[in-house]
C-alpha positions in Angstrom: 155.2 80.3 144.3 156.9 78.5 147.1 153.5 77.5 148.6 152.5 76.1 145.2 155.7 74.1 144.8 155.3 72.8 148.4 151.7 71.7 147.6 152.9 70.0 144.4 155.6 68.2 146.2 153.2 67.0 148.9 150.7 65.9 146.3 153.1 63.3 144.7 152.2 60.6 147.2 148.8 59.4 148.2 147.6 56.8 150.7 145.2 54.0 149.9 142.6 52.7 152.3 141.7 49.0 152.8 138.5 48.0 154.6 137.9 50.8 157.1 137.4 49.5 160.7 138.6 46.0 159.9 142.4 46.7 159.5 143.3 43.9 161.9 141.5 41.4 159.7 143.0 42.6 156.4 145.1 39.4 156.0 142.0 37.2 156.3 139.9 39.5 154.1 142.6 39.1 151.4 141.7 35.4 151.1 138.3 35.9 149.4 139.7 38.6 147.2 142.5 36.2 146.1 139.8 33.6 145.2 137.8 36.2 143.3 140.8 37.5 141.3 141.9 33.9 140.6 138.4 32.9 139.4 138.1 36.0 137.3 141.5 35.7 135.6 141.2 32.0 135.1 137.7 32.3 133.7 138.4 35.1 131.3 141.7 33.5 130.1 139.9 30.3 129.5 137.3 32.1 127.4 140.0 33.8 125.3 141.9 30.5 124.9 138.8 28.6 123.7 137.7 31.3 121.3 141.3 31.5 119.9 141.9 27.8 119.5 138.4 26.4 118.5 137.7 27.1 114.8 133.9 26.6 115.4 134.0 29.7 117.6 135.5 32.0 115.0 132.2 33.8 114.7 131.1 37.4 115.5 129.3 36.5 118.8 132.4 34.8 120.2 134.8 37.5 119.0 132.7 40.0 120.9 132.7 37.7 123.9 136.6 37.7 123.7 136.5 41.5 123.7 134.2 41.4 126.8 136.8 39.2 128.6 139.6 41.5 127.7 137.6 44.5 128.9 136.8 42.7 132.2 140.5 42.0 132.8 141.5 45.5 131.8 139.1 47.0 134.3 139.9 44.7 137.3 143.6 43.7 137.0 145.1 47.2 137.5 143.6 47.2 141.0 145.0 43.9 142.0 148.6 44.9 143.0 147.5 48.0 145.0 144.7 46.1 146.7 147.0 43.3 148.0 149.7 45.8 148.9 147.2 47.4 151.3 145.6 44.1 152.6 149.0 42.5 153.2 150.3 45.6 155.0 153.2 46.0 152.4 152.5 49.7 151.7 149.6 52.1 151.5 151.5 54.6 149.4 150.9 55.2 145.7 152.6 57.8 143.6 150.5 60.4 141.7 151.6 59.2 138.2 150.8 55.5 139.1 147.4 56.6 140.4 146.6 58.4 137.1 147.6 55.4 135.0 145.5 53.1 137.2 142.5 55.5 136.9 143.0 55.5 133.1 142.8 51.7 132.8 139.9 51.4 135.2 137.7 54.0 133.7 138.7 53.4 130.0 138.0 49.7 130.2 134.8 50.4 132.1 133.5 52.5 129.2 134.9 50.0 126.7 133.0 47.2 128.3 129.8 49.2 128.0 130.5 49.7 124.2 131.3 46.0 123.8 127.9 45.1 125.4 126.3 47.5 122.8 128.1 45.7 120.0 126.9 42.3 121.4 123.3 43.6 121.5 123.7 44.6 117.8 125.1 41.1 117.1 122.0 39.5 118.7 119.7 41.9 116.8 121.3 40.9 113.4 121.3 37.2 114.3 117.6 37.2 115.2 116.1 39.9 113.0 118.3 39.4 109.8 119.7 35.9 110.1 120.3 35.5 106.3 122.4 38.6 106.2 124.3 37.9 109.5 127.6 36.8 107.9 127.6 39.6 105.3 126.8 42.4 107.9 129.1 41.3 110.7 132.3 40.7 108.7 135.7 40.3 110.5 136.7 43.7 109.2 133.7 45.4 110.7 134.2 43.5 114.0 137.8 44.7 114.2 136.7 48.3 113.5 134.1 48.1 116.3 136.6 46.8 118.8 139.2 49.5 118.0 136.5 52.2 118.0 135.2 51.1 121.4 138.7 51.3 122.9 139.7 54.6 121.3 136.4 56.3 122.1 136.8 55.4 125.8 140.5 56.3 125.9 140.1 59.7 124.2 137.1 60.6 126.3 139.1 60.0 129.6 142.2 61.9 128.5 141.1 65.5 129.2 140.0 65.1 132.9 143.1 63.0 133.7 145.4 65.5 132.1 143.8 68.3 134.2 144.6 66.4 137.4 148.3 67.1 136.8 147.6 70.8 137.3 145.7 70.5 140.5 147.4 71.2 143.9 146.5 68.7 146.5 147.0 70.5 149.7 144.4 68.7 151.8 144.4 65.2 153.0 146.0 62.7 150.7 144.1 59.7 152.0 142.0 58.0 149.3 138.8 56.2 150.1 139.7 52.9 148.3 142.6 50.6 147.8 142.9 51.9 144.2 142.4 55.2 142.5 139.1 56.5 141.1 138.7 59.9 139.5 135.7 60.9 141.6 137.7 60.0 144.7 140.8 61.9 143.6 139.1 65.3 142.7 137.6 65.6 146.2 141.1 66.0 147.6 142.1 68.8 145.3 142.2 72.4 146.7 141.3 74.0 143.3 138.3 74.6 141.2 137.3 71.1 140.0 134.0 72.1 138.4 135.2 71.2 134.9 136.2 67.7 136.0 132.9 67.2 137.9 130.7 68.4 135.0 132.8 66.7 132.3 132.7 63.4 134.2 129.0 63.6 134.6 128.6 64.3 130.9 130.8 61.4 130.1 128.6 59.1 132.2 125.4 60.4 130.7 126.6 60.5 127.1 128.7 57.3 126.9 126.8 55.0 129.2 123.5 56.7 128.2 124.1 56.1 124.4 125.2 52.6 125.0 122.3 51.7 127.2 119.8 53.4 124.8 121.3 51.4 121.9 121.0 48.2 123.9 117.4 49.0 124.8 116.4 49.8 121.2 118.1 46.6 120.0 116.1 44.5 122.4 112.9 46.2 121.5 113.5 45.2 117.9 114.5 41.7 119.0 111.4 41.4 121.1 109.2 42.6 118.2 110.8 40.0 115.9 110.5 37.2 118.5 106.8 37.8 119.0 106.3 37.2 115.3 107.7 33.7 115.6 104.8 31.3 115.3 106.0 28.4 117.6 106.5 28.8 121.4 109.6 26.6 121.1 111.1 29.0 118.5 110.4 32.0 120.7 112.0 30.4 123.7 115.0 29.4 121.7 115.5 32.9 120.4 115.2 34.4 123.8 117.6 31.9 125.2 120.3 33.1 122.9 120.0 36.6 124.5 119.9 35.4 128.1 123.7 35.5 128.7 124.0 39.0 127.2 121.1 40.3 129.3 122.8 39.0 132.4 126.1 40.6 131.4 124.4 44.0 130.9 122.8 43.8 134.3 126.0 42.7 136.0 127.8 45.8 134.6 125.2 48.5 134.8 123.6 47.8 138.2 126.8 48.1 140.2 128.0 51.0 137.9 124.8 53.0 138.6 124.9 52.1 142.3 128.5 53.3 142.7 127.7 56.6 140.8 124.7 57.2 143.1 126.7 56.5 146.2 129.6 58.8 145.2 127.3 61.7 144.1 124.3 61.5 146.6 125.6 59.5 149.6 128.9 61.2 150.3 128.4 61.2 154.0 127.2 57.5 154.3 129.4 54.8 155.9 132.8 54.4 154.2 132.0 50.6 154.1 129.2 51.3 151.6 131.6 53.1 149.3 134.2 50.4 149.6 131.7 47.6 149.1 130.1 49.2 146.0 133.5 49.9 144.4 134.7 46.3 144.8 131.3 44.9 143.5 131.6 47.2 140.5 135.2 46.1 139.6 135.1 42.4 140.6 131.6 41.0 139.9 131.6 41.4 136.1 135.0 39.7 135.6 134.0 36.8 137.9 130.4 36.2 136.8 130.6 36.8 133.0 132.8 33.8 132.2 130.6 31.6 134.5 127.4 32.8 132.9 128.6 32.3 129.4 130.1 28.9 130.2 126.8 27.7 131.7 124.4 29.3 129.2 126.4 28.9 125.9 126.7 25.3 124.7 129.8 25.9 122.6 131.7 27.6 125.4 130.6 24.9 127.8 131.9 22.2 125.5 135.2 24.1 125.1 135.6 24.2 128.9 134.8 20.5 129.3 137.3 19.7 126.5 140.0 21.6 128.4 139.2 19.8 131.6 138.5 16.3 130.2 140.1 16.2 126.7 140.1 12.4 126.4 136.5 11.8 127.5 135.1 14.7 125.4 137.0 13.6 122.3 135.8 10.0 122.6 132.2 11.0 123.2 132.2 13.2 120.1 133.5 10.4 117.8 
């Protein structure tokens, strides 16, 4: 009993890791991270502001885009404070409870973003395959239900494995592999049977990401079938162009996500730099690139951004 209590006491504090082997350059390495976080936060906040204030964008496609921006920030922002605390040599320590909360936000919003991308694929399917019924199918009430369901599904799915962490003794090393907490990184430090967490986590990835990716794939098969029936080449290209931003967003999320999962499960003994690099790509690339892609590829968003930057010029040109 005394040993267990000792282990529990020791397990309350963990130590984060920056960029292994480059500790003396952490202050310099923090500069590009500052830029990436600044771009990501500014871009997503801009998207949210434009969608909220421009009545022309009060449509299903842009509501889903706002959900995507919220998911991006929810996934990346919880890592910001702990990352800069490590890079600026303030402190490497993180308490167990803080670690669990951070994990909850990272993994929950990661699954939520996948669900939002599925909803956006459904939006494109309805817009292209059933354009006359678009407004009657994707009502504001249904969009709200989809957003709430996506968040609750992800949150409830993550709860069991995070609750079980509270009962694990951590009597081995307390040094984590990253500058923030990930579930797969945490359970390798436990000196207990973690089989449930490993299997449940794998099932979550297969079921949630698998169902979402399958739904996206089926939606695009139906979209492609409908596009091929359009007579004019110009019409086909126009229809495909409306899907380009979403396809890029899907690739930006799923490619790093799959890469990080493969590295954690099948390349455990590879260089720590690979693990760190993949984790940062997974968390930072979607929030940074999604606003840029949608601003470039979507005319209404681009006009909204230009109106924010040059309100006088844009207003005079529209008159």
